[in-house]
N, C-alpha and C positions, 0 to 999 in steps of 0.2 A: 245537282241543283234541281229545284222544282219551283213552279210558279202557278198561282191561282189568281184569277181576275174576274171581276163582274162589272157590267156597265148598264146604264139606263139612258133612254132617250125619250123624253116626254114632250108632247105637244100640248102646251097649256092653253093656247088660243090660236087663232089664225095667224097671228104675228109673233107669238112668244113661244120659245122652245128652251127646254132645260136638258143639258147633257152632263153625265158624270161617269167616272170610271175609277176603280180602285184595284190595285194589284199588290199581292204579297209574294215575296220570294224567300226561299229557304236554300242556303248554300252550305255545302259540306265540302271542305277542302281535302284533297288527298295529301299524303306525306310524299312529296316528290321534289325533284331538283329542277323542274322546268322553270320555276320562278323562285329566285333566291333572295331578291332584294327589292327595294322600292319604298315609297312613302307610306308610313303607317296611317291608319284611319280608325277613329273611335276606339283606340286602345288595342287595335288588331294590326297584325303585320301584313305586308303585301306578299310575303313568301307563302308557298304552299306547305303549311306545317300543321294541317289537320284541324284548323279552326272551323267552327260552325256559327253562322249568324243569319238573321232574318232582315228583310228590307221591305220598304213600303213606297209605292208610287201612287199618285192620285191626280185627278183632274175634275174640275167642276166648272160649268159655264152656263150663263144665261144670255140668250140672244133674242133681240126684238128686231124683226126685219119687215120693212114695207117696201113699196116701189122705189122710193128715193132714199130712205134712211135705214141704216143698220147700226144698232146700239148693242154693245156686248160687255159683259163682266166675266173675267176668268180667274180661276185659282188653280194652280198646278204645282207639283213638286215631287222630289225624289229624295229619300233618305240616303246617307252616305254608304249604307250597307245594302242598298237595292242592287240586284243583278238581274239582267234580262236573259232568260234561258234561250230565247229565240230572238234573232235580230241583234241589234247593236245599239248601245246607249253611250254617247260620247262623254257624258259627264253626269255626276250625281251630286248629292249634298246641296240642294237648292230648293227655294220656294219662289214662286213668281205670282205677283198680284197685278192684274191688268184691267184697265178700263179703255174702251175704244169706241169711236163713233165715226161714221163715214156718210157722206152725201153723194148720191149718184145721179148724174144728169144724162138724158137720152135725147139730145137734139136731133140726131140722125139726119144731119144736113150733108151737103156735098163735101165739105172740108172737115167738119167735126162730127164724128159719129156718136161717141160717148165720152164722158169724163167723170172723174171722181176725186174728192178730197177726203183725207182721213187724218184723224188725230188720235194719239194713243199716249196714255200715261202708265208707266210700268215701274214696279219696285221689285228688285231681286233681294232675297235674303238667303243666308245659309239656313239649313234645316233646323238649327238650334235657335234661330231668330236674329242672329247678328246681321247687320246691314252689309250688302254687297254693292247695290247700285240703285239710284233713282234716275229715271230719264223720261224725257218727253220726245215724241216723234210726230212730225207733221209731214204728210206725204200726199202727193197728187199725181194723176196721170191723165193723158188725153189720147184717145184713139182717133187718129186722123183718117181721112177718106182715101188715102193713097197707100193703105196697108202699113202705115207708119205709126208707131206708138212712142210717146215721150213721157217721161216721168221725172219727178224732182222730189227731194226730201231735205229736211232740216232736223237734226237731232241734237239735243243738249243733254249731257249727263250732269245733272246737278250734283250728284255725289257718286263716287266710286271708291271702294275700299279694296286695295290689293296688297297682300303681304303686310298688312298692318298700317299702310300709308293711306291717308284720306285725300283724294283728289276731288276738285270741285270745278263745275262750270266748264266742261269740255264740249266744244261745239264742233259739229261736222255737217257739211252740206254737200249735195251732189246732184247729178242728173244722169239720165239714161235714155238712149235712143235704140229702138229696135225696128228693123225693116224686113218685111216678108213679102217680096214682090210676087212669089209663086209658092206652090206647095213643095218645090224641090230645093229652095234656097232661102235662107234668112241670115241676117247679120245684125250685130249689135255693138254699141259703144257705151261705155260707162266711165264717168269721171267723178271723183269726190275729193274733198280737201277739208282740212280742219285741224283739230287738236286731238291727240290720243296719247296713250301711255307707252313708253318704251319698255314693254314687258320683259324682254329678254336681256336687257342691259344689267350690268352689275350694280349700277346706281339707278334706281327707279326714278323717272322724271317724265313730265309731259313734253311733247314735242309737236312740231307742225308736220302733218302728213299731206302727201299728194299722191293719189293713185289713179291709174288709168288702165282700162281693160277693153280689149276688142275680141269679138268672137264671131264665128261663122259656122254654118252647118249646110252641108250639101247632101241631098237625098237622091238615090238612084233606084228607079223602078219600084219604089216603095219597100225595098228589102234591105238596102244598104245605106247607112247613115254615117257620114264622116264629119266630125265637128272639131273645131280648133279654138283655143283660147290663149291669148297672150296678155299677161298682167304685169305692169311695171309699178313698183311701189318705192317710195322714199320717205324718209323722215329727217327733219333738221331740228336743231335746237330752237327753243322759243324765241330767244332774244339775240340770236346770232345766226350766221350763215353756215356754221359748222354742220357737217353731215353726220347723222347717227347711223343710218343705213341706206342703201340703195341697191336695187336688183330687180330681176324679173323671173317669172315662172311661165313656161310654155307647156300647154297640155293639149294632147290630141287623143280623140277617142273614135274607134271604129266599131259600129254595131251592125252585124250581118244576120238577118233572119234566114237561116238555112232552110228551115221548114216551118210549118205553123207551130210545131212543138219545140223547135231547137233554135237557139240563138247563140252566136259567138260574139263576145265583146273583147276588144283589145284596147287598153289604155296605156299611153306613154306620157311621161312628164319629165321635164328638165327643170331643176330648181337651181338657178344661178346663185342664189344666196349661199347655198351649201355645196354647190357643184355636185349635186346628186341626180342620178338617173333612176326613175321608177318605171317599171313595166308590170302591168297587171292583165294577164289573159284570163277570161272566165267563159266557160261553156255552160249554158243553162238548158235543161231539158224539162219540159212541162207536158207530159203526155195527156193529162186531164186536169180538171180544176182542183183536184185534191192531192196531186203528187208533184213534187218539185225536187230536182236534183241539180246541184252545182258541182262543177269541177274546175279548179283554177289554181292560180299561184301568184306570187309576187316576187319581183326582183328589185332589190334596193341595196345600195352600198356594197355591191359585189356578192350578195348572198341571195339564195332562192328559198322560198317557202311554198309549199303546195298544200292544198286541202281538197277534201271531198265531203259534201254534205247532202243528205237526203232528208226530205220532209214530207210527211203524209198526214193529211187532215182526215179525221174520222167524223162521220156524221152524215146527215141526209139533207 
C-alpha cells in the first residue's frame, strides 16, 4: 500500500482560519490465506485475493475565534476503500457535516475560574450520500476554584439509520466530575442515561440505557502512571422493566518511563459481558524526533499475537 497527502492552513484574518487536508491511498492485496472471509465492500471481497483499489480521505474546516466566541464549520469523510498505511482508522465509508458554536467565560473568581457552553449540529452520511444520522449536542463545563471540573451534556439523535431501520428522536443526557487535588492524583465520575439502539440484538430496537463510570490515576515521581477505570452499563426495554443487557468492564493501565527515550505500557482489561481477559504490553523506543520503534503483543481469548514496528521520518 501507499499513501499521498497534502494539507493547507491559511490565516485569513486575525480571527478567521481555514484548514484543509486530502489523502489518497492505493492498496494492492497479496494472494494469501491470512484473511479468508468477511463482509464485502463496494464489490470487493475482504479476503486477500489480489485485488487493487484506491481510496480518498478529506477534511475542510473554517474557524472564527475571538476571546469569548468560537464558531466553526467542518466537512470531513473517508471512502469505503480508503486505507491508512501508517496509524489506524477504526471506520470508513462516511461523510460528516458539522456546525458548532461555543461561548467562553473567564470570571476568574474564587469559586468559578472559567466556564463554557457549546452547541453543535451534525449530519452523518455514507460516502455515497445515504443518510446515517442527524443529531444535536448541547454541552457545557465549569472549572471550579478547588481543582474540580464539572460538565453536562444533552444529545438528541433526530434520525439514525442502522441496517435499513430508521430510528427517530433518541435522547441522551449526562454529567461528569473530575477532581485533581495534586499533580500526582486525579479521579473522575461520569453518568449518562437516555435512549439508544440495541445494536447487537437479533431484533433491532431502541431501549433505555443507564451507564456509570469511575476512573482514577496515580503518578509516582513523574515516571510511573497507574490508571484504573470501571464502567457499568445496562439497557432495558422502553416500555417494560425487562433487561436487555447488563455488565461491567474494568480496565487498568500502567505507563512507566524507563528513560527519556524508552517507555513501557501494560494494559489489562476484564470484560464481564463476554467473560474475556485482554492483556496488551507495549515497549516504545524513541531515540530522537525522527525514529520510533514499537514492540508489543496482545492476549485475548486464550491466544497471543505479537508485533514489531519501526518508523523513520525523513526530512529536516
